[in-house]
VEXLUM-304573 format. One record per residue (C-alpha): residue in three letters; x, y, z. Coordinates in nm, 2 decimals, always signed. Layout:
BEGIN
+--------+--------+--------+--------+
: drenro :      x :      y :      z :
+--------+--------+--------+--------+
:    Ala :      X :      Y :      Z :
...
+--------+--------+--------+--------+
END
This chain:
BEGIN
+--------+--------+--------+--------+
: drenro :      x :      y :      z :
+--------+--------+--------+--------+
:    Pro :  +1.30 :  +3.34 :  -2.28 :
:    Asp :  +1.20 :  +2.97 :  -2.23 :
:    Val :  +1.15 :  +3.02 :  -1.86 :
:    Asn :  +0.95 :  +3.34 :  -1.92 :
:    Arg :  +0.72 :  +3.17 :  -2.17 :
:    Glu :  +0.65 :  +2.88 :  -1.93 :
:    Thr :  +0.58 :  +3.12 :  -1.65 :
:    Leu :  +0.35 :  +3.32 :  -1.87 :
:    Arg :  +0.17 :  +3.00 :  -1.96 :
:    Lys :  +0.12 :  +2.91 :  -1.60 :
:    Asp :  +0.01 :  +3.26 :  -1.52 :
:    Leu :  -0.24 :  +3.25 :  -1.80 :
:    Asn :  -0.38 :  +2.92 :  -1.69 :
:    Gly :  -0.42 :  +3.05 :  -1.34 :
:    Leu :  -0.59 :  +3.37 :  -1.46 :
:    Ile :  -0.83 :  +3.16 :  -1.67 :
:    Asn :  -0.91 :  +2.93 :  -1.38 :
:    Lys :  -0.96 :  +3.22 :  -1.15 :
:    Lys :  -1.13 :  +3.43 :  -1.41 :
:    Ala :  -1.45 :  +3.47 :  -1.21 :
:    Ile :  -1.26 :  +3.54 :  -0.89 :
:    Ile :  -1.05 :  +3.80 :  -1.06 :
:    Arg :  -1.36 :  +3.96 :  -1.21 :
:    Lys :  -1.51 :  +4.01 :  -0.86 :
:    Gly :  -1.17 :  +4.09 :  -0.70 :
:    Glu :  -1.09 :  +4.35 :  -0.97 :
:    Lys :  -1.32 :  +4.59 :  -0.79 :
:    Lys :  -1.15 :  +4.54 :  -0.46 :
:    Gly :  -0.80 :  +4.54 :  -0.61 :
:    Ile :  -0.74 :  +4.17 :  -0.55 :
:    Tyr :  -0.67 :  +4.14 :  -0.93 :
:    Tyr :  -0.30 :  +4.23 :  -0.87 :
:    Glu :  -0.26 :  +3.95 :  -0.61 :
:    Phe :  -0.34 :  +3.69 :  -0.87 :
:    Ile :  -0.10 :  +3.82 :  -1.13 :
+--------+--------+--------+--------+
END
């Protein structure tokens, strides 16, 4: 569980940092690449 939580935190930080990129990529399906 500890590792999963840390991984989720890193993923969330990455998603927040690339929020704009994901928003634009969401239409092209790039959204899944960032997850």
